C-alpha positions in Angstrom: 110.8 78.3 90.2 109.3 80.2 93.1 106.3 81.1 91.0 105.8 77.4 90.1 105.8 76.5 93.8 103.3 79.2 94.7 101.0 78.1 91.8 101.3 74.4 92.8 100.6 75.2 96.4 97.6 77.3 95.4 96.3 74.2 93.6 96.6 72.2 96.8 100.1 70.7 96.6 101.1 70.2 100.3 104.8 69.6 99.4 105.1 72.8 97.5 103.5 74.8 100.3 105.8 73.1 102.8 108.8 74.2 100.8 107.5 77.8 100.7 106.7 77.8 104.4 110.0 76.3 105.4 112.0 78.8 103.3 110.0 81.7 104.8 109.7 80.5 108.4 112.9 82.0 109.9 112.3 85.4 108.3 108.7 85.4 109.5 109.7 84.5 113.0 112.4 87.2 113.1 109.9 89.9 112.0 107.2 88.7 114.4 109.7 88.5 117.3 110.8 92.1 116.6 107.3 93.4 116.4 105.8 91.5 119.3 108.9 91.2 121.5 107.8 87.8 122.9 108.9 84.5 121.5 105.7 82.6 122.3 103.5 85.3 120.7 105.8 85.4 117.6 105.6 81.7 117.2 101.8 81.9 117.4 101.7 84.8 114.9 103.8 82.8 112.4 101.7 79.7 112.8 98.5 81.8 112.3 100.0 83.5 109.2 101.0 80.1 107.6 97.6 78.6 108.3 95.8 81.6 106.8 98.2 81.5 103.8 97.3 77.9 103.2 93.6 78.6 103.4 93.7 81.8 101.3 96.4 80.9 98.8 94.0 80.0 96.0 92.7 83.6 96.1 96.2 85.1 95.6 96.0 86.7 92.2 99.7 87.4 91.6 102.1 84.6 92.6 105.0 87.1 92.3 103.6 89.0 95.3 103.6 85.9 97.5 106.2 87.3 99.9 104.5 90.7 100.4 101.2 88.9 100.9 102.7 86.6 103.5 104.2 89.5 105.4 100.8 91.2 105.3 99.2 88.1 106.8 101.9 88.0 109.5 101.8 91.7 110.4 98.0 91.6 110.7 98.3 88.6 113.0 100.9 90.6 115.0 98.4 93.5 115.2 95.7 91.2 116.5 98.0 89.7 119.1 99.3 93.2 120.1 95.8 94.6 120.5 94.7 91.6 122.7 97.7 92.2 125.0 98.3 95.8 125.9 100.8 95.3 128.7 104.5 95.6 127.8 107.1 93.1 128.7 110.4 94.3 130.0 113.4 92.6 128.4 116.5 92.1 130.6 119.8 91.8 128.6 122.7 90.1 130.3 125.8 92.2 130.7 128.8 91.2 128.6 131.4 88.9 130.1 134.2 90.7 131.9 136.6 89.7 129.1 134.4 91.4 126.6 134.0 94.5 128.8 137.8 94.8 129.2 138.3 94.6 125.4 136.0 97.6 124.9 136.5 100.7 127.0 133.0 101.8 125.9 131.4 98.4 126.7 129.2 99.7 129.4 128.1 102.6 127.3 127.2 100.3 124.4 125.1 98.2 126.8 123.4 101.4 128.1 122.7 102.6 124.6 121.2 99.2 123.5 119.1 99.1 126.7 117.8 102.7 126.2 116.9 101.8 122.6 115.2 98.6 123.7 113.1 100.4 126.4 112.2 103.1 123.8 111.2 100.4 121.3 109.0 98.7 123.9 107.0 102.0 124.2 105.9 101.9 120.6 102.6 100.4 119.6 102.5 97.3 117.4 101.6 99.4 114.3 104.6 101.6 114.7 107.0 98.8 115.6 106.0 96.9 112.5 106.8 99.8 110.2 110.2 100.4 111.9 111.0 96.6 111.6 110.0 96.4 108.0 111.8 99.6 107.0 115.0 99.2 109.0 115.3 95.5 109.6 113.9 94.2 106.2 115.0 97.2 104.2 111.6 97.6 102.6 110.7 100.9 100.9 107.7 102.8 102.3 105.5 102.0 99.3 106.0 98.3 99.8 105.3 98.6 103.5 102.1 100.4 102.7 101.2 97.6 100.3 101.9 94.9 102.9 99.9 96.8 105.6 97.1 97.7 103.2 97.3 101.4 104.1 98.1 104.5 102.0 101.8 105.2 101.6 101.3 108.5 103.5 100.1 106.5 106.5 103.2 104.2 106.4 105.4 107.3 106.1 103.6 109.0 109.1 103.9 105.9 111.2 107.6 105.6 110.5 108.1 109.3 111.3 106.1 109.2 114.5 107.9 106.0 115.6 111.4 107.4 115.0 110.4 110.6 116.7 109.3 108.7 119.8 112.4 106.6 119.8 114.6 109.7 119.6 112.7 111.4 122.4 112.8 108.4 124.7 116.6 107.9 124.1 117.3 111.6 124.7 115.2 111.5 127.9 117.2 108.5 129.1 120.5 110.4 128.3 119.2 113.5 130.2 118.4 111.4 133.3 121.7 109.5 133.3 123.9 112.5 134.3 121.5 113.3 137.1 121.7 109.7 138.4 125.5 109.8 138.3 125.7 113.1 140.0 123.5 111.8 142.9 126.0 108.9 143.5 
């Protein structure tokens, strides 16, 4: 059925494309939000990807690869947005309610770990964040990521390796600083 929708949309059927866009919208937004780390930019990237998809759909050779092709359009839009905006946004997460903190003896440690990971993730460039998101969030194998990004599989593997190494180093650095801060109190 999905193939039929893609083929109908490629022939100009607005309703078929609306069904495809609606079914993919939330997934696309979640991926764009993780890569760009800003809701407004993620919304723009999804909108741009869907517009490009509508315009370029007749040129899609294999309807079975619609999802990978749509992710490629989205990720490329995220790259353009990430390149045009080099500054990093800091994300502040609220602390858990006191009831939640009481239920978990490690509640503050969990918040600290999530915060350290979030800060480390913010240090990654768009290209590296996108590979981490596709591999760990979407569960895509590296070969498929390479296809989506239009790069050799070795490049996708290298980007994932580099990104994970940077994440580990940033988290370890935060862990090393924490005992020094506590000792100075």
